[in-house]
N, C-alpha and C positions, 0 to 999 in steps of 0.2 A: 501360468496362463499365457497362451500365444498372443502376440500383438497383431496377428493377421486380422484384418477387418472382415466382419461377417459378409458373406456373399450376397449379391443382389441379382435378381433375374435380369439377364441382358435384354430380353424382349420388352419387359416392362420399363426398363430404364430408357430404351430407345423411344418408346411411345411417350414417356414423360418428357424427354428432351424435345421431341417433335412438337408436342403441344406448347412447350415453353417458347421455342423458337417461332412457331407460327403465331402465337398470341402476343408475343412481346417484340417481334421484329417485323415479320412479313405483314401481318394484319394492320398494325398501326400505320405503316408506310402506305399501303394500298388505300386504307380508309382516308388518310390525309389527302392523297393525290386525287381520289375520286370526289371528295367533298369540295376541294378547291376548284377542280375542273367544272363542277356544277354550280359555281357561283357563291359558295360559302366563304366567309371570311377566314383568314389564317388562324385567328384565335379560336373560333368555334371549331374549325376542322382539327386543330391541335388538341383541343379539350376532348372532343368526341373520340379521337383516335386513342386517347389514353384509357378508354373503357376496356380495351382488350386485355390488358394485364389483370384487371379484375375478373374477367371471364376465365382466365388461366387459373387464378386462385380458386374460384368457385368449382371449376372442373376437378381440380386436384383434391379439394376438400370432399366433394361428393364421391370421388374415386376411393380415397383412403378412409372415408367415413369417420374421421377424427381430426381434431385440430392439434397440430404440433407446433413447436416453437417457430419453425420456418414460416408457416402460414400466418401465425400471429405477427411476426416481424413484417411480413409482406403487407398485411392489412394495416399495420401501424404506419408504415411508410406511404401506403396509398392514401390513408387519411391525412397525413402531413401534406402530400402533394395536392389534395383537394383543398385543404385549408389555405395553403399559400397561394393557390390559384385564385381564390376569392379575395385575397388581400391586395390592395393597390390597384393601379391602372390595369385594364384588360388589354395588355399588349402581348402579342405573340412572342416577341423577343424576350420580354420580361418573364413570360411563362417558361421559356426554354431555360433562362437563367435560374429560375426557381426550381425547375426540375433537376438541373445540375447540382443545385445546392442541396437537394434532398439526397442525391448520391453521395455528396460530401459528408452529410450527416451520418450515412450508413458507415462510411469509413471511420468517422469519429466514434461511432458506437462500437465498432470493432476494437478500437484502441482502449476505450473506456472499460470494456469487459475483461481486459487483461487484469484488472484489479478485482474481478469477481472470482468466486470459487472455481468456475469453469468458463473459459473464454467462448466467444460466439462460434468459432469454427468447430468446436466440439459438437455443437448441436447441428450445424450444417453437415458435418461429416456423418453424424448418426442418421440424418435423413437420406443422404445420397449414397452412403456406403452400405446400407442395410436394406432389407426388403420391408421393414416396418413391423415385422412380427415381434411378439413379446420376447421370444428367445433371442433373436438377433439384437434387439434393443438392450436386453439384459447383458448380453455378451459385450456389446460396445461400451456400456456403462462400466463394466468390470475392467476394461482396458485402462481406465483412468488411474488404477492402482499402480501402473507401470510408470516409473519416472521418465523413461524415454518417450512414452506416448504423451505424457503431460507436456514435455518440452516441445514436441512436434506441434501439438495443438496450439500452444502459445505462439510459437514462431509463425505458424500459418496465419493466425489471427493478426499478428503484427504486420505481416506482408500484405494481407488483404486490406487492412486499414490504411496503410500508407499508399497503396496503389490506387484505392478509390478516392482518397483525398487529392492525389495528383491528377487523376482522371477528371474529377469535378472541376478543378482549377483550369484545366485545359479546355473543357467544354464551355465553361463560362467565358473564357477569353475568345473562343471561336464564335460564340453567340453574337458577339459584337462586330465580327469581321465577315461572316458569311450570311447569305440570305436565309430566310426562315425555311424555305423548301429544302435548301441544302442541309440545313441543320437537322431537319426532321429525319432525313436519311442517315446523316452522320451520327446523330444522337444514338440511334439504335445500334448502328454498326460499331461505333466506338465503344459504347457501353458493353455490348455483348462480346466485342472483340477483346476488350480488357478482361472480361470475365472468363472467356475461353483461354486466354493466356494464363490467367491465374489458376484455372482448373488444371491446365497442363503442368504448370509449375508445382501445384499441390500434389498431383499424382506422382510426378518424378521425385519430388522431395520426400514424400511418404515412403515410396519404394526404396529409395536409398537409405532412409533412416531405418526401415525394417531390415534391410540387408546388413547394415552396420550392427544393429542390435543382435541379429542372428549370429554374425561372426564373433561378436564379443561373448555371447553366451556359449558358443562352441569352444572358444579359446579358454573360457573359464572352466568348462567341464572337461577339457582334455587333461589326461594324467600328466603330472610333472615328470619329466625324464630324469632317471636316476644317474648320478655321476658315474662315469666309467671307472672301473677298478684296474689298477696296474697289476 
């Protein structure tokens, strides 16, 4: 079986990413700025701007008409964010710290799933590298039989986990040195900037791994040269 990932429609992928960026970066920043400009407190503006990621989840669930592992994880972390928001003093700065802590929990979850039968990045890869059809999903699941594929998925999960733990620590530190307005922008930009960097690393690493696997397979299939006779 080839270890080439099932194809995904470029147009649908572009629309999906446009929705994600709009609902998770642009809309929260605009909402926060508009609310604070109209007299709302920082905490209220920050809390209301966090509704947009939920809109993103609902749109994607309605679009795909099914609940997959990625949506479940997103909903779980949204629930955690709401829960920690209601705990303790209603401080905008503390809300930013709590939001960063949730990101750190995601990184920790990545590392914990390394002990599971299949790590978290396997499921993320299945969502973003396939078109969601039964055939593409079945083919992706079948790639798990390849040792090289399993190694790549575990290494990717390790990289994402460590990166998000470091990113959360940085955001928590900056929450106590920058203003709330500055952190609202930086939170989204830093969070998705790190994610974009991880995606670029994931694509590059996966391509190189596939190339090494193909080269190894070609070398193994090549006929052994016979020794020259005198």
